[in-house]
RONU-821619 format. One record per residue (C-alpha): residue number from 0; residue in one letter; chain; x, z, y. Coordinates in nm, 4 decimals. Each point is the difference from the previous one (the first is absolute). Layout:
N
  seq  type  mol        xx        zz        yy
  NUM     A    A         X         Z         Y
...
***
This chain:
69
  seq  type  mol        xx        zz        yy
    0     M    A   -3.2074    9.2531  -15.7341
    1     E    A    0.3313   -0.0134    0.1733
    2     S    A    0.3324    0.1690   -0.0366
    3     M    A    0.0282    0.3407    0.1569
    4     A    A    0.3045    0.1292    0.1866
    5     H    A    0.1074    0.3571   -0.0661
    6     P    A    0.2507    0.1687    0.2323
    7     I    A    0.2946    0.1786   -0.1565
    8     P    A    0.2020    0.2758    0.1720
    9     N    A    0.2610   -0.2229    0.1684
   10     G    A   -0.2708   -0.2118    0.1677
   11     I    A    0.0247   -0.3053   -0.2302
   12     Q    A   -0.3330   -0.1274   -0.1288
   13     V    A   -0.0386   -0.1188   -0.3591
   14     K    A   -0.2805   -0.2379   -0.0980
   15     H    A   -0.1817    0.0303   -0.3302
   16     F    A   -0.2100   -0.2783   -0.1495
   17     E    A   -0.3464    0.0964   -0.1232
   18     M    A   -0.1565   -0.2361   -0.2543
   19     P    A   -0.3702   -0.0673    0.0593
   20     L    A   -0.2208    0.1545   -0.2658
   21     H    A   -0.1749   -0.3201   -0.1074
   22     Y    A    0.1288   -0.3407   -0.1043
   23     P    A   -0.1703   -0.2749    0.2048
   24     R    A   -0.2938   -0.1581   -0.1835
   25     Y    A   -0.0296   -0.3261    0.1871
   26     T    A   -0.0593   -0.3361   -0.1664
   27     R    A    0.1847   -0.3217    0.0767
   28     A    A   -0.2977   -0.1073    0.2128
   29     D    A    0.0176    0.3283    0.1938
   30     Y    A    0.3664   -0.0598    0.0843
   31     E    A   -0.0660   -0.3614    0.0980
   32     M    A   -0.2662    0.1087    0.2515
   33     M    A    0.1683    0.3241    0.1168
   34     P    A    0.0851    0.0059    0.3731
   35     E    A    0.3649    0.0428    0.0941
   36     W    A   -0.0463    0.3488    0.1463
   37     K    A   -0.1437    0.1226   -0.3313
   38     L    A    0.2878   -0.1543   -0.1954
   39     D    A    0.2425    0.1734    0.2365
   40     C    A   -0.1704    0.3374   -0.0572
   41     L    A   -0.0032   -0.0477   -0.3777
   42     L    A    0.3654   -0.1016   -0.0233
   43     R    A    0.1093    0.2736    0.2416
   44     S    A   -0.1855    0.2662   -0.2023
   45     Y    A    0.2126   -0.0898   -0.3049
   46     G    A    0.3241   -0.0241    0.1978
   47     L    A    0.0227   -0.3770   -0.0531
   48     P    A    0.1313   -0.2535    0.2531
   49     I    A   -0.2472   -0.1403    0.2504
   50     T    A    0.2099   -0.2872    0.1331
   51     G    A   -0.0907   -0.3672    0.0057
   52     D    A   -0.3198   -0.1817    0.0796
   53     V    A   -0.3408    0.0862   -0.1435
   54     N    A    0.0381   -0.2472   -0.2899
   55     H    A    0.3317    0.1601   -0.1009
   56     K    A   -0.1573    0.3468    0.0145
   57     R    A   -0.2954   -0.1138   -0.2147
   58     K    A    0.2296   -0.1537   -0.2600
   59     F    A    0.2186    0.3126   -0.0035
   60     A    A   -0.3016    0.2337   -0.0375
   61     M    A   -0.1458   -0.2090   -0.2837
   62     G    A    0.3373   -0.0017   -0.1774
   63     A    A    0.0364    0.3749    0.0402
   64     F    A   -0.3521    0.1118   -0.0866
   65     L    A   -0.1660   -0.2629   -0.2205
   66     W    A    0.0906    0.0082   -0.3677
   67     Q    A   -0.0244   -0.2929   -0.2385
   68     Y    A   -0.1874    0.0853   -0.3180
***
């Protein structure tokens, strides 16, 4: 999912964030093996930053989506 722009009468476009319906269900091993393009898509779909190298993105995704029990 991505944000959608909606025009308003004076021509300015406003973006609205749409939260994906499902929380990612990847394991730590999944994130460690995930290719960079897939990490980019996952982070972008939640409106999270996709800067840095692939190791930074993996660490960020694991911190954002993996919960300690």
